[in-house]
C-alpha positions in Angstrom: 1.9 -35.5 19.0 2.2 -38.6 21.0 0.4 -38.5 24.4 -2.9 -40.4 24.6 -5.8 -38.0 24.6 -7.2 -39.2 27.9 -3.8 -38.4 29.6 -3.2 -35.1 27.8 -6.6 -33.8 28.9 -5.3 -33.6 32.5 -1.6 -32.6 31.8 0.0 -29.1 31.7 2.3 -28.2 28.8 5.3 -29.0 31.0 3.9 -32.4 32.0 3.3 -33.2 28.3 6.8 -32.1 27.4 8.2 -34.5 30.0 6.1 -37.4 28.7 7.3 -36.9 25.2 10.9 -36.6 26.2 10.6 -39.9 28.2 9.0 -41.7 25.3 10.9 -40.4 22.3 14.2 -39.1 23.5 16.6 -42.0 23.9 19.7 -40.0 23.1 21.3 -37.1 24.8 19.9 -33.8 23.6 22.0 -30.6 23.8 21.0 -27.1 24.3 21.5 -24.3 21.8 24.9 -22.8 21.4 26.2 -19.3 21.9 24.4 -16.5 20.2 26.8 -14.2 18.3 25.7 -10.6 18.1 26.8 -7.9 15.8 27.3 -4.3 16.7 27.3 -1.2 14.5 28.9 1.9 15.8 28.5 5.0 13.7 29.6 3.9 10.3 31.8 1.1 11.6 30.6 -2.4 12.4 32.2 -4.6 15.1 31.5 -8.0 16.6 29.4 -8.1 19.7 29.1 -10.3 22.8 27.4 -13.7 23.3 24.4 -15.0 25.1 23.1 -18.5 25.6 20.0 -19.7 23.7 18.1 -22.4 25.5 16.8 -24.2 22.4 16.7 -27.9 21.9 19.0 -29.0 19.1 20.0 -32.3 17.4 21.3 -35.3 19.3 25.0 -34.6 19.9 26.7 -36.1 16.9 29.4 -34.7 14.6 27.8 -32.4 12.1 28.4 -33.2 8.4 28.6 -30.0 6.5 27.6 -29.7 2.9 29.2 -27.7 0.1 28.0 -24.2 0.9 27.9 -23.1 -2.7 25.0 -25.5 -3.2 22.9 -24.1 -0.4 20.9 -20.8 -0.6 19.5 -19.1 2.5 15.7 -18.6 2.6 13.0 -17.3 4.9 14.6 -14.1 5.9 12.8 -12.2 8.7 13.6 -9.1 10.7 12.7 -8.1 14.2 13.4 -5.1 16.3 15.7 -5.3 19.3 14.8 -3.5 22.6 15.4 -0.2 20.9 14.0 -0.1 17.3 16.1 3.0 16.5 19.4 1.3 17.0 18.8 -2.5 17.1 17.7 -5.1 14.4 17.8 -8.8 14.4 18.3 -10.5 11.0 17.1 -14.2 10.9 16.9 -16.8 8.1 17.0 -20.5 7.4 19.3 -22.9 5.6 18.0 -26.4 4.6 21.3 -28.1 5.5 24.2 -27.5 7.9 26.7 -24.9 6.6 29.9 -23.5 7.9 30.4 -20.0 9.3 27.1 -18.2 8.6 27.3 -14.4 8.5 25.6 -11.2 7.7 27.1 -8.5 5.4 25.9 -5.0 6.0 26.5 -1.6 4.5 25.0 1.7 3.4 24.7 0.7 -0.3 23.8 -2.5 -2.1 27.2 -2.6 -3.8 29.1 -1.8 -0.6 28.5 -4.6 1.9 31.9 -4.1 3.4 31.3 -5.4 7.0 30.9 -9.0 7.8 29.3 -10.1 11.1 29.2 -13.7 12.4 25.8 -15.3 12.9 24.6 -18.1 15.2 22.8 -21.3 14.1 20.0 -22.7 16.3 19.2 -26.2 15.1 15.8 -27.7 15.9 15.4 -31.5 15.8 12.1 -33.3 15.6 12.4 -37.1 16.1 10.3 -39.9 14.6 7.1 -40.3 16.5 6.5 -36.6 17.1 4.1 -35.6 14.4 4.4 -36.1 10.7 7.9 -34.7 10.3 10.0 -37.4 12.0 13.9 -37.1 12.0 13.7 -33.6 10.6 16.3 -31.0 11.5 15.8 -27.3 10.8 18.6 -24.8 10.9 17.7 -21.2 11.9 20.3 -18.5 11.7 20.4 -15.2 13.7 22.5 -12.1 13.9 21.7 -9.1 16.1 22.9 -5.7 15.1 23.2 -2.9 17.6 24.5 0.7 17.7 22.8 1.5 14.4 21.9 5.0 13.4 18.3 6.1 13.9 16.1 6.7 10.9 18.7 5.2 8.5 18.3 2.6 5.7 20.9 -0.2 5.6 21.6 -2.9 3.0 22.3 -6.4 4.1 23.0 -9.9 2.7 23.1 -13.2 4.5 25.5 -16.1 3.7 28.0 -18.7 4.7 31.1 -20.3 3.4 30.6 -20.8 -0.3 27.7 -18.3 -0.5 28.7 -14.7 -0.2 26.0 -12.1 -0.9 28.7 -9.6 -1.9 29.5 -11.7 -4.9 28.0 -10.5 -8.2 26.0 -13.7 -8.8 24.2 -13.3 -5.5 23.5 -9.6 -5.8 19.7 -10.3 -6.1 19.7 -11.6 -2.5 20.5 -8.3 -0.9 17.8 -6.8 1.3 17.2 -3.5 3.2 15.9 -2.4 6.5 15.3 1.1 8.1 15.7 1.9 11.8 13.1 3.8 13.7 13.5 7.6 13.7 15.1 9.4 16.7 12.1 11.9 16.8 8.4 11.8 16.4 7.4 11.4 12.8 4.3 10.0 10.9 4.5 6.3 10.2 2.3 3.3 9.3 2.2 -0.2 10.8 0.1 -3.2 9.9 -1.3 -6.1 12.0 -3.2 -9.3 11.8 -3.5 -12.8 13.4 -3.9 -16.4 12.3 -2.1 -16.5 9.0 -0.9 -20.0 8.4 0.3 -21.2 5.0 -1.9 -20.8 1.9 -3.2 -18.5 -0.9 -5.0 -16.0 1.4 -2.0 -15.5 3.6 0.1 -14.9 0.5 -2.4 -12.4 -0.9 -2.6 -10.5 2.4 1.2 -10.3 2.5 1.3 -8.8 -1.0 -1.2 -6.1 0.2 0.8 -5.5 3.4 3.9 -4.7 1.5 2.0 -2.1 -0.5 1.2 -0.2 2.7 4.9 0.5 3.2 4.7 -0.3 7.0 7.4 0.5 9.4 6.7 -2.8 11.1 4.1 -5.6 11.2 2.4 -7.1 14.3 1.3 -10.8 14.1 -1.2 -11.4 16.9 -0.5 -15.1 17.4 -1.3 -18.5 15.6 1.5 -17.9 13.2 2.2 -20.9 11.0 -0.1 -23.7 12.3 2.5 -26.4 12.3 0.3 -27.7 15.1 -3.1 -27.5 13.4 -5.1 -28.7 16.4 -4.0 -25.8 18.7 -5.2 -27.3 22.0 -1.7 -27.2 23.4 -1.8 -30.9 23.9 0.7 -33.6 22.9 -2.3 -35.5 21.7 -2.8 -32.8 19.0 -2.8 -34.6 15.6 -1.1 -33.4 12.4 1.9 -31.6 13.9 4.4 -31.0 11.1 7.5 -28.8 11.9 8.1 -28.4 8.1 5.1 -26.1 7.9 7.4 -23.5 9.4 9.7 -23.7 6.4 6.8 -23.0 4.2 5.6 -20.1 6.3 8.9 -18.3 6.5 9.3 -18.7 2.7 5.8 -17.3 2.2 6.3 -14.2 4.4 9.8 -13.4 3.2 8.6 -10.9 0.7 7.5 -8.7 3.6 9.6 -9.8 6.5 13.0 -9.4 4.8 12.5 -5.6 4.9 9.7 -5.0 7.5 10.3 -6.2 11.1 7.8 -8.9 11.8 6.8 -8.8 15.4 4.8 -11.8 16.7 2.9 -12.6 19.8 2.3 -16.3 20.6 -1.1 -18.0 20.3 -2.5 -21.4 21.2 -1.3 -23.0 17.9 2.3 -21.8 18.7 2.6 -24.1 21.7 4.6 -27.2 20.6 5.1 -29.6 23.5 8.1 -31.6 22.2 10.6 -28.8 22.3 10.4 -27.4 25.8 8.2 -27.5 29.0 6.5 -24.2 28.1 5.9 -25.3 24.4 8.0 -22.3 23.1 11.3 -24.0 22.5 10.6 -24.1 18.8 9.7 -20.4 18.8 12.9 -19.5 20.5 14.8 -21.3 17.7 12.9 -19.4 15.0 12.6 -15.9 16.3 15.0 -13.3 17.8 12.7 -10.9 19.7 13.3 -8.2 22.2 14.4 -9.6 25.5 12.9 -7.0 27.9 9.9 -9.0 29.0 9.2 -10.3 32.6 10.2 -13.9 32.1 12.3 -14.9 29.2 12.4 -18.5 30.3 8.6 -19.1 30.3 7.3 -16.2 28.2 9.7 -15.4 25.4 6.9 -13.8 23.4 6.3 -11.0 25.9 8.1 -7.8 25.2 7.7 -4.1 24.4 9.3 -1.5 22.2 8.8 2.2 21.3 8.6 3.4 17.7 8.4 7.2 17.4 5.6 8.3 19.7 4.0 4.9 20.0 4.7 2.2 22.6 3.8 -1.4 21.6 3.4 -4.3 24.0 3.2 -7.9 23.1 1.5 -10.2 25.6 1.0 -14.0 25.9 -2.6 -14.7 26.6 -1.9 -18.5 26.9 -0.8 -17.6 30.4 -4.3 -16.4 31.4 -6.6 -18.4 29.1 -9.5 -20.3 30.6 -10.5 -21.7 27.2 -7.2 -23.4 26.3 -5.4 -23.9 29.7 -2.2 -25.7 28.7 -0.1 -22.8 29.9 -2.6 -21.3 32.3 -0.8 -19.6 35.2 2.7 -20.3 33.8 4.0 -16.8 34.8 2.6 -17.0 38.3 1.2 -13.5 37.9 4.5 -11.9 36.8 3.2 -11.0 33.3 0.3 -9.0 34.7 2.6 -7.2 37.2 5.1 -6.4 34.4 2.2 -5.2 32.2 1.2 -2.6 34.8 4.7 -1.5 35.2 5.1 -1.0 31.4 1.8 0.9 31.2 2.8 3.2 34.1 6.2 3.9 32.6 4.8 4.7 29.1 2.0 6.9 30.4 4.6 8.9 32.4 6.9 9.3 29.4 6.8 12.6 27.6 7.9 10.9 24.4 5.0 8.4 24.2 1.6 9.5 23.0 0.0 6.2 22.2 0.0 2.7 23.7 -0.9 -0.2 21.5 -1.3 -3.7 22.9 -1.5 -6.9 20.9 -2.0 -10.6 21.9 -3.9 -13.6 20.7 -7.1 -14.4 22.7 -9.9 -11.8 22.3 -11.0 -9.6 25.1 -14.3 -8.8 23.2 -15.5 -10.7 20.2 -18.8 -12.3 19.2 -17.4 -15.1 17.0 -19.3 -18.4 17.1 -15.9 -20.2 17.5 -14.0 -18.8 20.5 -15.8 -15.5 21.3 -14.3 -13.7 24.3 -11.7 -14.8 26.8 -12.7 -14.4 30.4 -9.1 -14.5 31.6 -8.2 -11.5 29.6 -11.2 -9.5 30.9 -10.3 -10.5 34.5 -6.6 -9.9 34.4 -5.8 -7.2 31.8 -8.9 -5.2 30.9 -9.0 -3.3 34.2 -5.3 -2.3 33.5 -6.2 -1.3 29.9 -8.9 1.0 31.3 -6.8 2.4 34.2 -4.0 3.4 31.9 -6.3 4.4 29.0 -4.7 2.1 26.4 -5.3 3.5 22.9 -5.8 0.3 20.9 -6.0 -3.4 21.6 -5.4 -5.9 18.7 -6.3 -9.6 18.9 -6.5 -12.6 16.7 -7.8 -16.1 17.6 -11.2 -15.6 15.9 -10.9 -15.8 12.1 -12.8 -12.7 11.1 -12.7 -8.9 11.5 -14.7 -7.4 14.4 -14.4 -4.0 16.0 -16.1 -2.8 19.2 -17.5 0.5 20.3 -15.6 2.4 23.0 -15.8 0.1 26.0 -15.4 0.8 29.7 -16.4 -1.4 32.7 -17.8 -4.0 30.3 -20.3 -1.6 28.7 -20.5 0.8 25.8 -19.1 4.1 27.0 -19.5 5.7 23.5 -20.8 4.4 20.2 -18.1 4.5 17.6 -19.6 4.5 14.1 -17.4 3.9 11.1 -15.4 7.1 10.6 -15.9 8.1 14.2 -13.2 9.3 16.7 -12.4 7.9 20.2 -10.7 9.8 23.0 -9.4 7.1 25.3 -8.2 9.6 28.0 -11.8 10.2 28.9 -13.9 7.6 27.2 -12.6 4.0 27.2 -10.8 1.4 25.0 -11.4 0.2 21.4 -10.8 -3.5 20.6 -10.2 -5.0 17.2 -10.2 -8.6 16.3 -8.0 -9.0 13.1 -7.8 -12.8 12.9 -8.6 -13.2 9.2 -5.1 -13.3 7.8 -5.3 -16.6 6.0 -6.9 -19.5 7.9 -10.4 -20.8 7.3 -13.0 -18.3 8.4 -15.4 -18.6 11.3 -19.0 -17.1 11.6 -21.1 -14.5 13.5 -24.5 -14.9 15.0 -25.5 -11.3 13.9 -25.7 -9.8 10.4 -22.5 -8.5 8.9 -22.0 -4.8 9.2 -19.0 -3.0 7.6 -18.2 0.1 5.5 -20.7 0.6 2.8 -22.9 -2.2 4.1 -23.8 -1.0 7.6 -26.4 -3.0 9.5 -26.7 -1.8 13.1 -28.4 -4.1 15.6 -29.3 -3.4 19.2 -27.6 -6.5 20.6 -25.7 -9.6 19.7 -25.9 -13.1 21.3 -22.4 -14.4 22.3 -20.5 -16.1 25.1 -17.4 -15.7 27.2 -15.0 -18.5 28.2 -14.7 -18.6 32.0 -13.0 -20.9 34.5 -16.3 -22.7 34.9 -16.8 -23.0 31.1 -18.7 -21.1 28.5 -21.2 -18.5 29.8 -23.7 -17.0 27.4 -23.9 -13.2 27.2 -25.8 -10.6 25.2 -23.7 -7.7 24.2 -24.2 -4.2 22.7 -20.6 -3.3 21.8 -20.2 -5.2 18.5 -19.9 -2.3 16.0 -18.2 -3.7 12.8 -18.4 -7.3 11.6 -16.7 -8.4 8.4 -16.3 -12.0 7.3 -13.6 -12.3 4.7 -9.8 -12.2 4.7 -8.4 -8.9 5.9 -5.7 -7.1 7.9 -5.3 -3.9 9.9 -3.5 -0.7 8.8 -2.7 2.0 11.3 -1.4 5.4 10.4 0.2 7.3 13.3 0.4 11.1 13.1 2.2 13.0 15.9 0.6 16.2 17.1 1.5 19.4 15.3 1.3 22.7 17.1 -2.1 23.2 18.7 -3.5 19.8 17.5 -3.9 16.3 18.8 -1.9 13.2 17.9 -4.0 10.6 16.0 -4.1 6.9 15.2 -6.1 6.3 12.0 -7.1 2.7 12.0 -8.4 0.9 8.8 -9.6 -2.6 8.2 -8.4 -3.6 4.7 -9.9 -6.6 2.9 -7.9 -9.0 0.8 -9.5 -7.3 -2.2 -8.0 -4.0 -1.2 -11.5 -2.7 -0.2 -11.7 -0.6 3.0 -14.2 -2.3 5.4 -13.7 -0.1 8.5 -12.0 3.1 9.6 -11.9 5.1 12.8 -9.6 7.5 14.6 -8.1 7.4 18.1 -7.1 10.9 19.2 -5.0 12.0 22.2 -3.7 15.4 23.3 0.0 15.7 22.8 2.2 15.8 26.0 
């Protein structure tokens, strides 16, 4: 993206950001404007407060608005707020600047009676930074609060000249459903490393058919930066890829909250010192993490009986160290606090954690990340985390039950794990759409099982790659796929369960297992 490779090799993400700004920014850049929130109280909707969004925008010039009737919103995507039962953020794009964007919301498609102002975050990419010079993107956000738990709402997004309540735009109305107030069965889906293309589109079609309550994206989202080294020397950066990605995922994300963690391809050096300025423009995620300034993709939420934690493994990655140590240890400290809180809660049965770099994987590309094993795996085991979901390696792999780096229990396809007494199961679900990687061992998946005694692999450490021979690789599948998880709260005298399934792009089931835990 503009820094000579020999320099970028020795520069942190923040140093690369400063280099780019000095080289390409000859005009005053402004920060993002006020974020307008919407609130919903009972059946009445009222305007909320404001917060500042630290997102780089266009050079400060007078905006020339276009005729709003000629501009249609696209790329709608939802995200939970801190409380999924009462808070939802609605986000979308417009290709050109428009006046007074807003959300209409109601309890029926023909009754969008309440109008809530939205906020535009414009993202400017100048000539010289990648392939999309002098390109401005306009992302629009509105946060709704005080919603009713377990209720379906109808919404439409618009601006002056484009009102979703008008009959000619009725086809643009979408829906969302808040989390229930009590423990109920539900389904969620997950994958990593989607990008733009046919396979991502096909997986999205299958995702929608699972009727998930939410979807987890374990990093490497759009691949606007295809190199993914977190360097300003990365070639091929094109911010317009995000427009394609959000259009591609809209069929799901307009009704299913799409909750991302950030991977190495999501660090874009031009926009901010941490590389996440572009992400802050595009997403409106929960803000309950430890460090919103440096780690905007770190957060947690509770849906029914399940706590979900999103982490940023760029902070602890030895393999790709552009943001190594950016939190100064605060992320790991926060993680332990979250785990302690959720394990003490009578309302939380399961803890699911997702992030990008793999704790345990035998891919020939990236394999395992030593920073994750060093910093987080001991906490996963101490607090008996129920499921860890990763991306990064473009394939499907699932481990046995692991504790202290070894197999605590073999977990065959169809088996059951009891994390309270046994250990943790790790799933790499990085085959959402990008080109596939490879294994050193034979494939082994449902209907085609091929058990081996050990697998040759490696781990990325501070000193570089270190070879290892592992015995925990249970399922290996090499084609496009995603994860479906069915959550069942405990009925009287029974255990609560997570039923985890690997689903191929063909619809074939390639893996399934159960995680069981005694109800509190």
